[in-house]
N, C-alpha and C positions, 0 to 999 in steps of 0.2 A: 431379060427374065430375072436376073439378079437384082436389078434396080426395082423391078415391080415387087419382088419378094421382100426386099427391105422396106419398101413403102408400106406393105401390108403388115409385116411382122417385125419391124425395126425395134419396137419396145420389147417384144418377146425375146428377140435375139440379144439385145443388150442386157436384159434381165438374166438370161442364161449365162452371160459372161461376167456377171457382177461378183466381186470379191468382198469378203468381210475384212474390214480394216485395211484394205489396199485400194481404195477407190481413186486415189490420186495417181499412183505409179502404174497400176494395172488398168490400162485404158480399154474402153470398148469403142464401137464405131461411132464416129461423129455424125456421119450422114450416109446417104446412099452411095455417093461417089467413093467414099472410103471403103464401104462394104464391097463395092465392085472391084476396087483396086486391090484389096487384101484377100478377098475370098479365095480359098476356103479357110484362110487363117484369120485369127483374131488379132487386132492391133497390138495387144499386150504381148503376144507370143514373140514378136521380133526382139523386143527388149529383154524379155524373160529368157529366151534361149541364149542370148549373148551372156547374160549373167550366169546361166547354168554352165556354159562352156568355161567361163573364167573361174568359177568356183571349183569345178572338177580339176582343172589344171593346177590350181593353187594347192589343193589338198593332196595331189599326187596319186590319184586313183587310176591314172592312165598308164598303160604299159608302153604302147607305141607312141610316136610323136603325134600329138593332136594339133593340127594346123590352126593358126590364129586368124582372126579377122573375118572378112567377108566370105572367103572361100569355104570355111567351116559352116557358117550359117547357110550359105547358098546350098551346099550339099545336103544339109539337114532338111531344109524346106523342100528341096527338089525330091528327096527320098520320101518325105511325108506326103507330098502332092501325088507322087506316083502311086503310093500305097492306097490313096483314097480316090484315085482317078475314076474308077468304075461306079462310084456312089452318086446319088442324085444331088440336085442343087440344095437340098435341105441338109447336106452333110457339113459337119464341122470337124476339124482335125483335133483329136484329143492329144494331150501332152505326151502320152506314152508312145505315140507314133513317131516321135522324134528320137526315141531311144536307139533304134537300129542304126541310125546314121553315126553314132559314136560308139556302138557296142564293140567294134573291132579294136578300138583304141583303149578300152578299159582293161585293167589288169585282171587276170583270171580269178585271183582270190577275191577281188572286189565285187565281181559280178557272179560269183558262184551261186549265191542264194537265188539270184534271178534265173540263172540257167537251170537250176535244180527244181524250181517251183513247178514247172509243168509236169514233172514226174512225181510230184508229191501227192499221194492219194488223199491226203487230208485237205488239199486245196482245190479250188475251182479254177478253171482256165482264166477267169476274169481276175483272179487274185494276182496272177503273174503280171498282167497289164498294170494293175494298181501299184504293184511293187516297183515296176519300171518308172512310173510317174513319181513315186516317192523317192526313188534313188536320184532322179534328176533335180529335185528341189531339196535334197538332203542338206546341202550346205548353204542355202539362202533363206533361212527362216525369217530373216529381217525383211525380205521382199515379199515372200508368200508364207503366211502362217499356215502350217499344215493341219488345219482343222477340217472337219468333215465338209463344211460348207465350201471351203476353198478347194478341197480335193474334188468335190463334185463339179465345180466350175472348170477345173483343169481337165477333167475327164469327160465332160459333156461332148457328144459326137454328132448330135442332131439339133437342128433349130427347135423342133417340137418335142425334144426329149422330156420325159416326166422327171423333173429334177428331184422331186420328193422320193420317187421310187429309186432314183439313182443314189440318193443319199442313204436310203435303207440298204441298198446293195453294197455300197462302199462300207457302211457300218458293219454289215455281216462279214464282208471280206476282211476288214481290219481285225475283227475278233478272231478269225481263223489264222490270220498272219501273226497276231500277237501270241496265240497259243503255240505257234511253231518257232517263237522267238525270232521272227524275221522283222518285226517292227516293235517299237516301244511307245508307250503312251505317257505323256506328262500333262495331266489335266485334260483339256480338250484338244491337245496337240499330239500329232502322231509323227514318228520319225523312222526312217529306214535305218536298219542296223547293218553295219559292216560285219564281216566275218568275226573280227576280234570283238566287236561290240556284242555280237550275238553270243559268242562264247562267254563273255562276262555276264550277259543277261541270263544265260542258261545257268551259270554258276550261282548267280544271285537268286534265281528261282529255286535252286536246291537248298538255299539257306533255310534252316528250320526256325520258325517263329511260333512260340507257344501262345495259347489263348491268354495266359496270365501276362505275358509281355505286351500283348495288344491292349489288355485292360489297363496295365500300368501306364502305357503311353497315352491312351485315351483319357485316363484320369488326370494325368499331368497337363495335357492340352486343355481339358475342360476347366479344371480347378485352379491350376497354377498360371496358365497363359491367358485363357479367355476371361476368367474371373479374378485374375490378378493375385492368386494365393489368398484371397479373402476368407478369413475364418470367423469374422464377426461383422455384424451390421449395426449401425447406429439407429436407434428408434427415433422416429421423427418428432414425436411429442415430448418424450422424456430426455432425449439426447444421451441416453445411456447405451453402452455397447453390449450386444448380446451375441455370444459365441454359438456356433452350431456345428453339429457333426456333418461330415460330407460323405455321401455314398454314391457309388456309380454301379449301376446294374446289380444292386443288392449288396455289394461288398463295400466296407468302409475304406475311405482314402485317408491315410494318415490318422490312425486311431485317435479317438477323443470320446469323452463321456459327458456330453452336454445335454441339457433337457431338450433342446431343439435339434432337429435333423433335417437335412435337405438331401433328397435322393434324385439323381438324374438317370432315367432309363433310356438307353440308346439302342439302335438297331443291332448292336453287337451282343446285347444281353440275351441269355438263353430263353427268357420268358417274355421277350419283347412282343412277340406276336400274340401272346396270351393276355397282354395287358389291355383289356377292354376298358371302357369308361367305368363300368361298375367295379371292376377289379382295382382300377386306379383309385377310385373313391375309397374303397375298402382299405387299400394299402396306405393311403395318406391318413387314415384314422387310427393306424396302429402306433403304439409306443408314444402316446402323448403328443407333443408338438412336432408334427411331421409334415413336410411339404414334398411334393413329387412333381418332377417335370418329365413328361414323356415326349421326347424329342420327335420331330417329324422324321419320316424315313429318308435315308440318305443314299443317293446313288453312288455305288463303288466305294463307299466309306471303308468297308472291311478290306477291300482290295488295296486301296491307297494306304491304309495303315500297315497292312502286311508288307507291301512293297517298300514303304519307308523304313520299316525295321530291318527288312532284308538287306537293303542297300547300306544302312548304317552299320549293320553287323559285318557285312562283307568288306566295307571300307576299313573297318577296324581290325580285320583279320590279319594274321601273320603274312599271308600271301600278298596282300595289298601293300604291306610295308616294304617288300623287296621287289616290287613290280618294275618292269621296264618302263622307259619313257612313254612309249605309246599307250601302255596300260594305265600309267599314272594320269595321262591326259583324259582317258576315258573315265577313270574314277573321279577326276576333278569335275568333269562334266556331270557325272551322276551326283556328285556332292552338291553342285549348284542346282541340279534338277530336284534333289531332295529338299533343298532349302525352299525352293518354290512350292514343292509339294506340301511342306509343313504349313506355309502361309495359306495355301489353298484349303488344306484340311481345317485349319483354324477358322477361316472364313465360312466354310461349309458348316462346321459345328455350330458357330455362332448363329447362323441362319436357321439351322435345325432347332436350336434351343428356342429362338424367338418365335418360330412358327409352330412350336409344339403345343401340348396341352398342359395346363397347370392345375394342380390339386393341392389342397391343404385342409387338414382337419376334417376330412370326409366331405369336402365341398370342391366342386369344379369352379375355377376362377377364370375371369376374363382379364387378362393383363396385357396391356399394350405398352411396349417399351421400345425405345430407339436403340438400345444396346443391351447385351447380356448382363452387364453390371447393374444397369438401371432396373432390369427385370429382377435380378437377385434382390436388390434393395426393396422393391415393391413386394415381392413374394415373402421375404423374411419379415418385413414390417407387418404384413397381414398376419403372419404366423405368430409374431410377438403379441400383437394386440388381442388376438383371439385365443391364445394359449394361456397367457398370464391374465386371467380374468380379474384378479385382485390388484393388478398393476395400478389402476387409478386411485387406490387407497393412499398411495404415496404421492400426494399432490404437490407438496412443497419440497423441492430438491435443492441441494447445496452445490454451489459452484466448486467449493473445495471442502468436501465432507470431513476429511482428516483434520483440517484446521478447525472446523466446527466442533468436532469431537473434543479437541484440546480446549477450545473455548468453553464448551459446556462443563468439562471437568475442572476448569479454572474459575468457574462462577463463584463469586464471593459468597452468595447465599444459595444453599440447596433449595430452599423453598421456592425461589423464583422458577426453578425448573418444573416443580410440581404444578405451579399455577399455570404454566404455559402448555401443559400436555394436552389439554382439551381444546385449545385454540387452533385456528387454521394452520398457523405456523408450526404447531406441534404434530401435524398429521394425525388427527384423533382416530381416524378409522384404522390406520396402520398401528398406532399405539394399542388400540383395543385388541386387534388381532394378536399382537405380540404378548400383551398382558394376559389374555385368555389362555394362550398356549403355555406361558410360564406358570400360570396358576395351576394348570393341569399337570405339567411335567416337572416343574421345579419346586413344588411345595413339599414333596416327600423325599426327593433325592436331588443330587447335583446334576446340572445339565451343562454340557460343554458349550462354550460360545461357538465353536466350530460347527456343532450340530444345528444351532439356531441359525447361523449364517447360511448353511447349506439348505436348510428348510425354506427360508424366506427368499432366497435367490432362485429357488426352484419353482416348479409349477404348483399352484396357480398364482403365486405372488410375483416372482420375477423382479424383486426390488434390487436393482443394480444401480451403481456398483455396490459391492458388498459392504462398503463403508456406510451406506445409508442404513443398513440393518444395524450395524454397530452403533451408529449415532442414536438410533431408537433405544438400544440397550443402555447407552450412556445416560440418556435422559431419564429412563426409569430408575437407573442407579442413583442419579443425583436427586431424583424426586423421593428417594427413600423407599421405593417399592421393592427393590431387590438388593441382594447382597452379592458382591463379586469376590471370588477367592482365586488366588494364584499359588499353586504348589503348596496348598494347605494353609496359607496365610490370608487374612482379610485384606482387601485392597481399599485404600482411601483414594480420594480424587487425585491426589498428587502421584501416588504410585500406580494408579490405573492407566495413566497416560501411555506408557510404553506398550504394555500388552494389548491395549485396545487399538493401537495404531500400527501394529505389526502383525500381518496375517499369519506369519509363521508361529506366532504365540497363541493363536486362538484356541488351540487344543489344550493349552495350559490354564485357561481361564474357565472357572466353574461359576454357574449362576444358581443362586438359591432364593426362593421366594420368602419374604419376611413373615414373621408371626403377626397374628391379628390381635389387637388389644381386646380385653373383656369389656362388656357393657358398663360394669361398675367403675372400671378404670377410666373409661371414656367420660362418665358423668363427673367424676372427681376432677378430671382434667379440664372439663368445660367450666366447672365452678371456679377453678383456679384461674382460668383465662378471664372470667368475668371480674374476679377480684383484682387481677393484675392490670387489666386494660379497660375495665369499666364498659365492656360491650359484650354482645353475645356472639359465640362462635358457631360454626356449623356442627352438626351432630355426628356425622360419620368420621371414621378415623382419619381418612385421607384429607378430608376438608378441615378437620380440627388441626391436624399437624400443619397443613398449609396456612391456616390462619395464624397459628403460633409463629411459624416461620416469617410470615409477612410482618406481624406486629413486632417480633424481636428484631427483624431486619430494620424496621423503622427506628426502633430505639437505637440500634447499633449505628445507623447512619447519623442520627441526631447527636449521639455521644461523640462519635468520631469528629463531627463538625465542631463541637464545643471543646474537644480535647486540647487543641492548640491554644485556644484562649485561656483555658484553665491552667495551662502550663506557665503562664506569665506570673510574675511575682504578685503576691497578695490577692490571688484569685482562688476562691474556694472550689471544692468538688473534684480536684484532680484525682485523688485517691479513689473516690466513688466511681468516677468515669472509667478509670483503668480497670478496676475490679469488675465493674458491670460489663465492659467490653469483653474481658477475658471470659467471664461466665457465659455471656451470650454466644461468643465464638465457639466454646466447647459444646454448647447445646445444639447450635446449628450444624456442627460437624457430624452429628449423629444422623445417619441416613435412614436407618430402620425406624419405621413409624412406631412399632411396638416398643423398641428401646427408647425412642424419643419421649414417649408418654411416660414410661416407667421412670426414666431419669428425672423428669419434671416433678412427678409426684413424690419421689423419694427425697427431694430437696424443697418441698413446698414452703416451709417457713423461711428458708433462705431466699427463695424467690419473692416472697411477700415483702421481706425486708429490703431486698434489692429494688423491688418495684417502688417502695416509698422513697428510697434514696434517689432513684432516677427521676421520679416525679418532682422532687425538690430541686434537683440540679437543673433539669430541663426547664422548669418554671423560672428558676433564677436567671438562666441565660437567655430565655425568651422575653421576660418582662422586667427583671430587676437589674439587668446589667448596666443600663444608662445611669441609674441612681448610684450603683456601685462605683462606676467610673468617676462620678462627681465626688464621692467620698474620698477616693484615692487622690484625686486632683486637689481637693481641699486640704487634706493632710500634708500633701507635698508643699502646698503654699504656706501652711502654718509652721512647717518644720524649722525655718530660720528663726522664728519668733517664739519658739516653744518655751524657752527658759523664761521669757518675759510673761507669757500667758499663764504658765504654771504658778506664777506668784499671785494670780487672781483666783480666789477660791471657786467661785461659780464657774468661771471659764475653765479652770483646771479640771473640774468634774466632767464638763461636756467634752473637753478634749480627750480625757481618759476614756470616756464611753466610745468615742469615735475610733480610737485606737484599739479598744477591745473588740469592737465589731469587726474591724479590719482583720484582726488576728484570729478571729473565731473561725474554725474549720467549717461550721454550719451556721452561718449568720442569717439564714433566710428569714427567721421570724423577727429579727431586729432591723431589717431594712427600712420599715416605715418610719423609724425614729431618726434616720440619718439627716433628713432635710432640716428638721428643727435644731438638732445639735450643731450642724454646720452653720446655721444662721446665728446661733449664740456665739460660737467661737469667732466667726467671721466679723461680727460687730466689734468685739473686744480687740481683735487683731488689728482692725482698721484704726481704732482709737489710739492704740499704743503706737502704731506706725505713724499716725498723723502727728503726734507729739514729737517724736524723734525727727520726723521729716521737717517740721517747722524750725526746730533748733538748727538742723543742718543747713537749711536754706538761709537762715539768718546769718550763720557763720560764713557761708559762701558769699552772701551779699556784702558782708563787711570786707571780705578780701577783694571783691570786685571794686568796692568803693576806694579801697587803698590803692589799687592799681590805677584807677581813673585819676586819683589825686596826683600820682606820680606822672602820669601821662600829661595831665594838664600843666604840671610843673615844668615839663620839658617842651611844652607846646608840640606834642607829638602829632605827626601826620596821620591820616586815616589808616594807611597800611600798617603803621606801627601799632596803632590802637587795636586794630582788628587782630593782629598777630598776638598781642599781649593778652587781650581779653577773651578771645574765642575759647580756649581750653576751659576757663572757669565758667563761661556761659553755658558751654555744652555740659559740663559737670552739673550745673544747676538744673538743666532740663532733665538729665538722667535721674537725679535724686528726686525730683518732683514726681516721677512715675513709679518710684519704688515703694514696696510694702515691707520689704525685708529689713528689719532693724540692723542686723550686722552689716548688711551692704550699705545702708544709709550711713552708719558710723564710719565704715571704711572710706566711703567717698568724701565724708566730711573731713576726715583726716587728710585725704589726698588734696583737699582744697589748699592746705598750707603749702604743700610742695608746689602746687601750681602757682601760688602767689609768689614763691621764691623764683620760680622759672620766669614769671612775668617781669619781676624786678630785674633779673639778669638781662632779659631782652631789652628793657628800657635803658639800663646802664650801658650795655654794649652799643646801642644805637647812639647814645649821647657821646660816648668816647669817640666814635667814628666821626661825628660832626665836628667835634673840637679839633680833631686832627686835620680836617679839611680846612678849617679857618686858619690854622697856623701855617699850612702850606701855601695859602693864598696871600699871606702877608697882611691879613686883616682887611683886605679889600673885598667889596661885594659888587655884584652886577645884577641889576634887575630888581632886587628886593632890598629892604632895609633890615639888617639883623638886629635882634634884641640884644640887650646888655648881658653881660656874663652873669650877673646876679639873677636876672629874670629867667635865664635858660639853663641855670646850673642843674646838673643831673642829680637825682636823689642819691643819698648816701648808700653805699653797699650795705647789704644786710647779712646778718649771721643768725642761724637757728641754733638756739641752745636748748637741748633736751634736758629738762630739769631732773628727770628721774635718773638719767645716766650719771649725774654727779654724786648720787648717794651710794656709798659703799655697800649698803645693805638694803634689803627690801623694806624693812621696817626700821623706823627711828624710835628707840625705846627710852633714851635718857636725855636729860637737858644738854649734856655735853655733846651728844651726837647731833642734836638739833642745832646747837651753836656752831658746831664744826661744819655742818652742811650749809647753814646760812652764810657762813664766812666764805666758804668755797664758791657758792653761787654768786655772792656779792663780788668776789674777786673776778670771776669770769665776766660778769656784767660790766664792771668798771673797765676792765681791760679792753673789752670790745668797744665801749663808748670812746675810750681814750684813743683807740685806733681809728676813730672817725667812721665807725660802722654803726648801723642800727641793729637792734636785737629783737628777734622774734622768739618768744619762749614757747616751747612745745612740750 
């Protein structure tokens, strides 16, 4: 019969005995044979009961001696079999039927709750059986997880039992047992409580927890743990960070006052049940930029939060700090349990948030996210994009706006900022918004920079970071449209850097709108612009000032470029350039358009004079500079021969004109004459130099001839000839290329010295050869020597400087002449008598 029963209902039987999470260790029947062999017991019960006996023995809940091994198991199975002997073949032995076999060995205090359960009016008879089963598995949670599914498997007593009904029955029983502090729950796991654990549970249950404490814990879990303490979200398009207020069930978490708000409504909120879709839509449309998350309903969330707080407060109480060892073990277990409970609550809250309903700005949203933080990012990004409707006005953003503010303030020309305001890079829509606001608010009274920043970082602009707003202010300031003041003093670009780049100083900076020039002043300024620059300007004040700034900036750039050249010697216009640059710099430093125009008109005649001077200078350095450089080069070439040229009347006049042009501070009208004058002087200079050059070359040729004569006389070899002649030949080449008469005369004089040097070289070479002949005894090898007369060396020479023999510069009397001649004669004769040659110099 048993075999037939298993053949018909084997799948049902094994399904009844299936465990959650214990499919390997908690075995069911393999086949009909095993069913017949084990019936009415399940295969897993043999191993399980052995583990139960071991665990009870280890934790010391037995009073009398609990025998070990097979005898204990045999008694337990025999007792259970006897207890179920009168039941039919559909019967299965539930776990609690094994309890009586060990009851007599359990300490009275350990089993008191089980003994007292039948007499407890709050409990049903079945509750006592369930309590017995939970006691048996109390210390083996690693083998059997005490959840409802597994408890139902342990307590099933018939093959055809309705397991779903059994689970409901167990669930109801557990609820009654929990109220009586006989079991405790940790997530989906249920545990039997010993007397001491029950006392602790009862004391924990008496710990008071306020609604505010639960709200604070829930806020901490949601905003600090699940959402990571996030207080701002980066907008995906602009990459700017936007902060938001955080609320939980209508109350702010960590107070803040930002334009954007996120509220999370949880089942713990007083009005959670009242938050219908219509009310959520209405609530999300309140207070500007607001988003609302209505989480899904959570099972036992309130209970779990309360229990968590109760345990934490109890563990931190004075009683717990002085507890005995057994109590400390229980508290340690509860601490571990609470740690798991916190993780479980976090996971539950995350799921409740993701599966909740989302609302923003009066709209219900469909957000699908993989995690709460991703959901937060999506929700707040929607909030940003649809709250700050003028956010797209700020199209061009800076990677480092503070650095850009400094760069704008350091601009060399204010006008360039004005020209760029209407371009895409200048964010024209944002500039217009700011300009219109300043026109309205700052025209009659001062407006604080902090107020401007607060306005345009708020709704509906949202221009963040705040430095983007300050950058717009800086551009209007540098464009001359507004005036900035700090502590009563006007700010210039240099002094504005610090207060505009330090947010703590925003309240010290005031903004004033500039005055508007009158139509008559604008017309006069346009006429002056036409006279100065020979072109037409725009008619409006901003355009006119921008045109002036651009034109003056061009002048400034040109003049600075020519300034270095003009600093060189004999270059005109340096004074004009310096004065014009200084005047232009002062004018461009004026930021206010009204003041800019008035200052121009007040110095109209000076500007017209400056304009003429600039035109002359710029024209000179653009078109006449090459001719001027030829003039300077020519005068430099004529300088050596100037004394000779000045002796020629026509040439002297041309040379004087060239020098006058060079020294003229405004030579611009004389430049056309330069080429003709250079040609006149250049021809005369070349003629005079040619005459001197021919004389010098003739003199050098004569000296070369003299050297060659001496070389021939000694029958010099090629090396000696080259050594003696080369300096004179090189001198001749050098003189042939010269146009400087003083240099020609100098090198002509040097020719005499080189002649003397050559003679010494020849003399020295001859003396060496004579010495060689004497040492060889007059014999020769290989060649026939010439006679002494043929190879005699030239006589030594002596230079007599005739002028040095005169005692005075001038000879004025016959006696002085005769004395000088006698002295010269004496020197000449003495030299000849000494066997030397004389060269008079």
